[in-house]
Every structure is written in structure tokens, then in C-alpha cells.
C-alpha positions as CSV (number, residue, x, y, z in Angstrom):
1,M,0.0,0.0,0.0
2,V,2.9,2.4,0.8
3,A,4.4,1.8,-2.7
4,F,1.0,2.4,-4.2
5,L,0.7,5.7,-2.4
6,L,4.2,6.8,-3.2
7,F,3.7,6.0,-6.9
8,L,0.4,8.0,-7.0
9,I,2.0,10.9,-5.2
10,L,4.9,10.8,-7.8
11,V,2.5,10.7,-10.7
12,V,0.4,13.6,-9.4
13,L,3.5,15.7,-8.7
14,L,5.0,15.0,-12.1
15,Y,1.7,15.8,-13.8
16,A,1.3,19.1,-11.8
17,T,4.8,20.4,-12.5
18,G,4.7,19.4,-16.2
19,L,7.9,17.3,-16.0
20,L,6.5,14.4,-17.9
21,P,6.7,14.3,-21.7
22,G,3.5,13.4,-23.6
23,V,3.9,9.6,-24.1
24,I,5.1,9.0,-20.6
25,K,2.1,10.9,-19.2
26,V,-0.1,8.3,-20.9
27,I,2.0,5.4,-19.6
28,A,2.1,6.8,-16.1
29,G,-1.7,7.4,-16.1
30,V,-2.4,3.8,-17.3
31,L,0.0,2.4,-14.6
32,A,-1.8,4.5,-12.0
33,I,-5.2,3.3,-13.1
34,A,-3.9,-0.3,-13.1
35,L,-2.5,0.1,-9.6
36,V,-5.8,1.5,-8.4
37,L,-7.7,-1.4,-9.8
38,F,-5.1,-3.9,-8.5
39,A,-5.1,-2.3,-5.0
40,A,-8.9,-2.3,-5.0
41,G,-8.9,-6.0,-5.6
42,L,-6.4,-6.5,-2.7
43,F,-7.5,-4.0,-0.1
44,G,-11.1,-3.0,-1.1
45,W,-12.4,0.2,-2.5
46,P,-12.8,2.2,0.8
47,L,-9.1,1.8,1.6
48,V,-8.1,2.6,-2.0
49,I,-10.2,5.7,-2.1
50,G,-8.8,6.8,1.2
51,G,-5.3,6.2,-0.1
52,C,-6.0,8.2,-3.3
53,V,-7.3,11.1,-1.3
54,A,-4.3,11.0,1.0
55,A,-2.0,10.9,-2.0
56,L,-3.7,13.8,-3.6
57,V,-3.6,15.8,-0.4
58,V,0.2,15.1,0.1
59,A,0.9,15.9,-3.6
60,G,-1.2,19.1,-3.5
61,A,0.6,20.2,-0.4
62,G,3.9,19.5,-2.2
63,V,2.9,21.4,-5.3
64,W,1.6,24.4,-3.2
65,L,4.8,24.5,-1.2
66,T,7.0,24.3,-4.3
67,F,5.2,27.2,-6.0
68,S,5.0,29.3,-2.9
69,I,8.8,28.9,-2.3
70,A,9.5,29.5,-6.0
71,S,7.4,32.7,-6.0
72,K,9.3,34.0,-3.0
73,Q,12.6,33.3,-4.6
74,G,11.3,35.0,-7.8
75,Q,10.4,38.1,-5.9
76,E,13.9,38.2,-4.2
77,S,15.6,37.7,-7.5
78,E,13.5,40.4,-9.1
79,S,14.7,43.0,-6.5
80,D,18.3,41.7,-7.0
81,R,17.9,42.1,-10.8
82,Q,16.6,45.6,-10.4
83,R,19.5,46.5,-8.1
84,R,22.0,45.1,-10.6
85,I,20.3,47.1,-13.4
86,D,20.5,50.3,-11.3
87,I,24.2,49.6,-10.6
88,S,24.8,49.0,-14.3
89,H,23.1,52.2,-15.3
90,A,25.2,54.1,-12.8
91,E,28.4,52.6,-14.2
92,L,27.3,53.4,-17.8
93,K,26.6,57.0,-16.8
94,Q,30.0,57.3,-15.1
95,M,31.7,55.9,-18.2
96,R,29.8,58.3,-20.5
97,D,30.7,61.2,-18.2
98,E,34.4,60.1,-18.2
99,K,34.4,59.9,-22.0
100,E,32.8,63.4,-22.3
101,A,35.3,64.8,-19.8
102,A,38.2,63.2,-21.9
103,K,36.7,64.8,-25.1
104,Q,36.5,68.2,-23.4
105,R,40.1,67.9,-22.2
106,A,41.2,67.0,-25.8
107,I,39.3,70.0,-27.1
108,Q,40.8,72.3,-24.5
109,E,44.3,71.0,-25.4
110,Q,43.7,71.6,-29.1
111,V,42.4,75.2,-28.3
112,S,45.4,75.9,-26.2
113,I,47.8,74.5,-28.8
114,T,46.0,76.6,-31.5
115,N,46.2,79.7,-29.4
116,S,49.9,79.2,-28.6
117,I,50.6,78.7,-32.4
118,G,48.5,81.8,-33.3
119,K,50.4,84.0,-30.8
120,K,53.8,83.3,-32.4
């Protein structure tokens, strides 16, 4: 019965997270139905239905926890991304300012050279 519940939990989690490719979804679904029918023959329908409900509750809790943790991490990484973007923008602005200052110095040097040539 424990293996039956673990397999059902695994199938539900894999279906919910979308990690199963198309053909394997069908195979896993057929195996899950076969296990339900086999377990019903061995243990009776009330126990199997209770096990299915328990498996769905555990799997649902796992999916909910996974998505809630992932959304929290996504929010944290979004603020980190925004901080990195702000730092990058500040660095780009500083580089543009330095280039502009270098151009201005070059222009001033040219003007001073031209003025010194013109005074001779």
C-alpha cells in the first residue's frame, strides 16, 4: 500500500509540475489506473479511495509549497535584478561622463595649442 501511495504521489507531482513528456504521461496514467484497480482487488475500495485522497492531499501540499517557495525566490531575484540594473546604469553613466570629460580635455588642449601657435 505504501508503494502504491508513493507512486500515486509521484505521478500527481510530475503531472502538476509538467515534467512528464506526452507519451510518458499516458503510460504513467495507465499504470496509476492499473495500480488503483489492483489495489482495489487486494484492499477493497474504501481503503483505496482513502489512499488516493491521501496521495492527492500530500501531492497538492507539495505542489503548493513548491510554487510558494519559487514565487518568494522569484520576488527576491527580481529585486536583485533591479539592483543590478541600477548599478549597471550608474556605471554606464559614469563611463559616459568620463568619455565626455576626456573629449572636453582634448578640445581644450587643441584650443590651447592653436592659441599658442597663433600668438607666435
